[in-house]
C-alpha angles and dihedrals in degrees: 000000000000119000119252131224115268115257135178120271123224087271090050092051088048091054091049092048092048092047091050093050094047094047092046093049093044095051096037097048097035098250106133091181091066091050091048090051094052099040097077090063091076099054090040093058091041090053089048091053090050094049095044091049093056097094133135128209115277121216113223126199115191129191134180126206088226138006090209129043140157125255109276096019118112127238119207116227121201119195119190122191126196109225096344115214125230094269144111118264127212129182126206122221123189118187147139090295095052133260127322136179115223114205110218098183123227110001111257137181090262130015127181130191139153131239130187136182121218091206137044117265140086126312117205110194120194168333102189119233117209116192119193124196132187120251092264093048092235098124138028140189139181113249115223110253126193096217134149117202118233128222125222122189113219109208120209120261114259135205130215112270131186108249119252111233113251098253125196095030096120093231094306122137109279091212089076093056093101090055092048088050089071099029103037127124115293110256104174146286132291138173117281117261128196109276097028116140109257088218088070094057113119098217099187093054091041090056092048095048096039094235136076115276125185135199120254119210122211098210091055092057096044096051098035142076124235117209121193118191121198102228099174092106141073128262095280090063101026098050095064090047090051090051091054093046090048090051091054092048095045097048100043103063093147095054123067108239120205105205118199136176121210088235090066104263115129142183107198126218091260093057097076137218099300093053090049092052091046090055091051092047092054098040114124133179116291102186093176094056115129101234094177092054091048089053091046091059087061094053102095104025118116120233129047125310135194123201117195123197135158123257089243087068095041090128086073092058089089089059091053093044092052093048095049094046089078095059123105095229130057110268139185140230113201121199113192128189138021120295100200098227100339117138110274109241093226089068089069091052132236124266129244111279094016129097125206120213121185125188136162094230143358095271092053090047090056091048093052092043089056096041096053112022104219094203093065111097 
């Protein structure tokens, strides 16, 4: 960060005010002793401004114990300074819970501290602020610091889930599903979606149509699991959905999971678990997302699908149920949270080939998933 101009502290302003009053009274009332008592305040503060302003740039090296973590787990930050000045250091942390300033005390050669986020999201740590004061504490200035903030992705918490059998594999080993996801039989072309592997782009067709088009593979869809998260809502609704989606991703390593957000973002089956969790960490509300269209894109795909939406949007469960009813494998609509008087989706009835699972939070959803496997007919 760039250094600032020195300015008086509260103590410095107090000295200036006292000096002004004493000098004014002394000169106005004819008491030279009062003026002589107040006069030194001005050169004292001036000297403080001069001393505080004598700062040189400080080089900062910053390291994190991890660039990814899980909600609630701490990350250790190490800050190294070359020739630290006699000054106070403060670090800035921006995260899902807002912005905070972390006092680090007197700047030292090496400082360590820990930071944790209670919710999924992105932590931005830095830049460092170094504030120098004169020996009397009458003036202060910000020392220039060559610092680059670091970014830490906070993945959602996840809960143990019983694994869904790898359906549609024809008796083949499910552990090879991820390989088949990239090497399966060609099934057709579709428009490119965020998160698609650029290696699957069909460049000749893309050039002809004027938009990116990617290859779709049949084996991927048969063996895999598609998860659609309704991201039209704020953190109170989206965080539990992200926890459920993270639980599915974390506890199905043998099955390729195609993770989609209603707003259009996507992490395809070939991307892997870390990319899926990164997408969930960075997901934000997309109130203009077309949820019905996102469900419609699931209508004809083979394999199982899971649609997750909050209880506050339970009226849209019928849209998801209708879309999944056309699939060849049993699928699930999950409604998480409490709606506060909204119509329960089960009153509208489920569709053939689709299960409906309601739960007040992500932990309860996992418990009900494990207690009554929805994929069993």
